N, C-alpha and C positions, 0 to 999 in steps of 0.2 A: 754495530748492531749486531744480538742476538736473537737465535729463535726461542723462544719460549716452550711455542703449541705446535704442533704438525699433526694433523694427519688426509686419513685419505679422504674425499670428499664424493669426486665422480672417476668411473672410468667408463670413455668413450671413442668410439669411431665411425659417429660423423654429429654431425654439428648438435642433430634434434634432440641428443642426448648430455653436449658441454650442463659446467654449470652455470647461473645467470652472468651474467654481463657485470654482478657490480662491486668486482676489486680488479686489482691491477694481476695481469700475469707475470709472471718473470719462465719461461720457457728454459730447459737443457735443450741440449739435439748432440748424435754424439755420432761416430759409430761402435757397429755391439761390439763388447768388450773390453771396451775406453775407460772402462771404470766411472759410468756418470749413477746405478743405483751406487753405488761407495760413497762417492761426491755428495749424492742423496742425506746417504744415514753421517755423513760426517757435520754439511753445514743445516738439520733437522738435531746434530747430539744421539738422531732415536739408533739404534742395532738393525733393524730391522723396519724399517718406515717403507723402505723401498729394496724388492726383494734382490737380492746380491743371489746372480747363479751361476755357474760353473758353463751353460750352454748358453752363447751369446745366441742374441736373435730372441729373446727369452719376451723382451717387453713389446708385444702386439697391437696393445692399444695407447691411447692417451691418457696417462693419469696426471689426474687435481690434487696438487693438496693443496688443503688448507691451515694457512698459514699464518698462526694472533688474532686467527676471524679478521685481520682486512689483509688478504692478498696471495696471492698462493702461485704456488711451485708450477710449471705442467714436466711431466716425465712425457717425452716425446720418443717412437718407433727407433730401434738403433737402426741401424743402416749399412749396409756395404758387408751383410754375411752371408757368405756362400755357398754355404748348405740350405737356407732358403731360397723357392726355388720363385722364379723369377714372375708369375704370377701373383702370387702373396706382396716381396718384397713391391710390386708394382701399386696396388696393394698398398702399401702404407708409404707413398712416394703420397699416392693421392690423396691417403687424410692426412697428410703433414699437410703439404699444400692447399686446403680445408681451412687448414685453424689454420695455420701464417698470413694466408690471404682474407678474411675474413672475420678472423676478429677483433673488435676493437680497442680494448683492456692489454690487450699486449705488449708492454713493453721494450721486451730485450727479449733475446735467445742468444743465451751463454751457447756458446760449439765449446766443445770439447774433445781438444785431437792431443795423442798419448805425447809427447814429448821426446820418445827415443829416435823416433822417425821420423823424417819429413812430413806434411802432412800430406793423404795422397788423394788420389781426383779423388772422390765421392768426399773427401771434407772439399776440396777446392768446391767443387760443385757446392756443393751449401751453403757454403760460406759465401756465393754468389749470388745465390738464391735470393741469404739472410738480406745482403745490402739491396737488392733486385727490393727487398723490402721496407725496407729502412730500420733493419732489425740488428744492424752486426753492431761491432764494437767492442765487445768479453771476449776472446778466449779461451777457455779456463789452459794449461797443458796438465793435465794428467802424468800420475806414478814421476815426481820427480824426489823422487827418492833410488828413485832405480838408477842417475847417475848422478857423477860425481858435478859439486860444485864449477868446477872448470869448463867439466863438457854445457854447462846448463845455457847458458850466454851466448855461448853460439849454436844452440838449436833456440834458442829463444828468434835466435834469429833468421834460420831459416824457417819458422815457422810464421812470422815474418813474409818474410820474402817471401816464402810458397803464397801463401796466402791474399797475397797482396794489399798486408795491411795502410793502412791512413795511420801518421803519428799522433789521431787520437786513441787507434784503439786502444786495449791494454790485452795483452799476456800475461796470464796470471800463471806462475807455478805451484801446483797444488801435489802433493803427498796422503792421499786418503789413511797410509800406513803408520805415517810418522806428525800425521793431524797439526797437517803446515799447511800455509797460504786460504785457508775458510775465509782469515778474517777478513782476508784481503776484499774478498771476493763478498762477500756477505757485509762492506762497505762501497760495496762499488751496487749495492742490491739495492743500500739502504740511500741511499744517493740518488736512485732516478726513481725511489719509491716517492723521496721528499719532491721532486722538479715538478 
């Protein structure tokens, strides 16, 4: 699958601001600074569709991107950034929970983890949470260019074990810098949209 047209449709902090439930949505979740904006720009072939920031924790809203007038990418706020106050991060959690629990046209949440490290406690909590809502199944291991090919299988196994992934769950190593892995992810998304 290839993405032709992509545009920011809506920015929301509560359900009343969400766009209509008229097309399928694939959401993306991950820790702050895991490379979510870079991945979304890579998938859409646009340099600055999602703003890449040097300051982690920049996405404080749920951003809905309309893709080829057929489906949406939903960019969820990054979690686990220490410099954000507890009340702000609690607000993000509530905002994400409302979206994840109440959106009937949400097909799947792609969870991003940094391939260089074991998934964090928050990554594990997030994946358990996705599992609870039946939204698990695709994990993107970002920054794949930062490790050697020999390390890659070992790190993927570590991710699978830490998140307690099933055999059906897929882990896709992606490098936004080297522009690798996005085709595999787009194919997975294509399968979901066809089902």
